[in-house]
N, C-alpha and C positions, 0 to 999 in steps of 0.2 A: 837379819844377820847381826849378831852381836860382835863386840870388839875382838874376842878370842877367835871366833869363826873367820872374821876378816883377816886377822893376823896369820892364821893357818894357811888360808888361800894365798895371801900375798907371799908367804914364805915359799909355798910350792911354786908360785909364778917365778920367783927370783932364784929358786934352787931346784931346777928340774932334775928328776931322778932321785928325789929324796924318799926316805922311808918314814913311816909314822914315828919310829923311835928317833930319827934325826930331828924331826919337827918338834917332838915333845922335849927333847934335850935342849934345843935351841930357844924355844919360846917359853917354857914353863919351868918353874923351880922343881927339879927332880932330884932331891938329895939322897934318896934311898931307892931300892928296887921296887918297893910297894908303890911309892909315889910316882915313879917312872911308869909303872904298868898302868896306873890310874890315868896319868896324863896321856899315855899312848892310846888308851881306850877312848879318851875324850877327843883326841885328834882323829881317830878312826870315825867317830860319830860325826864330826864336822865334815869329813871327806865324803862319808856315805850320804849326807844331806845334799851334796852337790855333784852327783855323778856326771851331769851334763858338761861340767867344766873340766873334767879330769881325763887324762890318758894314763892308763895303768899298764906297766910292763912288769913281768916277773923275771928277775935276774937272780940266779943262784938261789931260787926258792923264796926270794923276798919280793914283795910288791914295792914297786918304785913309781912314784907319782909325779906327773908333770901336767901343765896346763898348755894345751895346744895354742899356737899363735892365732890370734883373732878371736879368742873366747873371753879374755879378760885383760884389762889394762889398769895401771895405777900411775897416778901422776897429778900434776897441777892442771886444772881444766878451766875452760871459759865457755860460756854459752854465747853463741852468735845467733841473732834472730832478726828477721825482717818482719815487722808487724804488719797487720792487715791494712794499716794506715800508711804504710811505706817507710816507717821509722826503722832505722837500724839500731839494734840494741846489743850491747856486749857486756856481759856480767861475769866477773871472775868468781869461780866456785871454790878455789883453793885446792887442797889435797882431795883427790877424788878416786873412787874405785868404780869402774864400769865393767859389767859382765853380762853375758847372755844366759838367760835361764833355760829351763827344760822346754819351754815353748818358743825358744829362740827370740824372746823379747829382750831388748836392752834394759838394764837396770843401772841407775846412777846413784851412787852413795857418796855423799860428801863426808870424808873421814877426818878432815882437819878444819879448824876455824881460821878464817882470815878476816881482817878488818875490811868491811865492804867499801869504805871510802877509798881504800888503797887499790882495790881491784876493779872498780867500776869505771 
């Protein structure tokens, strides 16, 4: 998942009921109609790659996209772990995107960099 694809999905998460045109205008430089159409097509491509994350409603003949609660989260994360030796470990991950894929497996993507000294 590249930066643009993540940006599209995060936009949909934060702006439920948006259209591909809404997303293209908000995220990409669309100075003219041709560029807007190309960006709209790119947004559709990213959304089509991730159908398991999306809820699609048709309102007034337009597709509106949302991500249902419990399919994706974005925020600052921390891993808490109890090792097999009984040690408790806590590691700050920084800005993170977590989502479930088509096989319902959790995926964790660190999207921001944090100084490890500060978060451990």
